[in-house]
C-alpha positions as CSV (number, residue, x, y, z in Angstrom):
1,X,100.5,115.9,98.8
2,X,101.6,118.5,101.3
3,X,99.4,121.2,100.0
4,X,96.5,118.7,100.2
5,X,97.2,117.8,103.8
6,X,97.5,121.4,104.8
7,X,94.3,122.3,103.0
8,X,92.5,119.3,104.7
9,X,93.8,120.5,108.2
10,X,92.5,124.0,107.6
11,X,89.2,122.8,105.9
12,X,85.8,122.6,107.5
13,X,83.6,119.7,106.3
14,X,79.9,119.2,106.3
15,X,80.4,115.7,108.0
16,X,83.0,115.4,110.8
17,X,84.3,112.0,109.8
18,X,85.1,113.1,106.3
19,X,88.4,114.9,107.4
20,X,89.5,111.5,108.8
21,X,88.6,109.5,105.6
22,X,90.3,112.1,103.3
23,X,93.6,111.9,105.6
24,X,93.6,108.1,105.3
25,X,93.1,108.4,101.6
26,X,95.8,110.9,101.1
27,X,98.3,109.1,103.2
28,X,97.8,105.5,102.1
29,X,97.3,106.2,98.3
30,X,99.4,109.4,97.9
31,X,99.1,110.2,94.2
32,X,95.7,109.0,93.5
33,X,94.5,110.3,96.9
34,X,95.9,113.7,96.4
35,X,94.3,114.1,93.0
36,X,90.9,112.8,94.2
37,X,91.0,115.3,97.3
38,X,91.9,118.1,95.2
39,X,89.2,117.5,92.5
40,X,86.2,115.9,94.6
41,X,86.5,117.5,98.0
42,X,85.2,121.0,97.2
43,X,81.6,119.3,97.1
44,X,82.0,117.9,100.7
45,X,83.4,121.3,102.3
46,X,81.2,123.7,104.1
47,X,82.9,126.8,102.7
48,X,85.8,126.5,100.3
49,X,88.2,129.3,99.6
50,X,87.8,130.8,96.4
51,X,90.4,132.8,94.3
52,X,88.8,136.2,93.8
53,X,91.5,138.6,93.2
54,X,90.8,142.6,93.3
55,X,92.8,144.3,90.9
56,X,91.0,147.4,91.0
57,X,92.5,148.6,94.3
58,X,96.1,148.6,92.8
59,X,97.3,152.1,91.7
60,X,99.0,152.1,88.3
61,X,102.3,153.9,88.1
62,X,103.2,156.2,85.1
63,X,106.6,155.4,83.4
64,X,108.7,158.3,82.3
């Protein structure tokens, strides 16, 4: 629930009232609201963060 609220605060939605609606859903229906927010809210956000790791920049160390 805390992760969902922090993500909600940091996110930018297409429609301004969606942030308030999601906050109310998460706070008044904690378990279902959190699950719904994490699974459905990606469609209503302007740009959501994607996990795209870049492992090519890490150097490999030789073990002796």
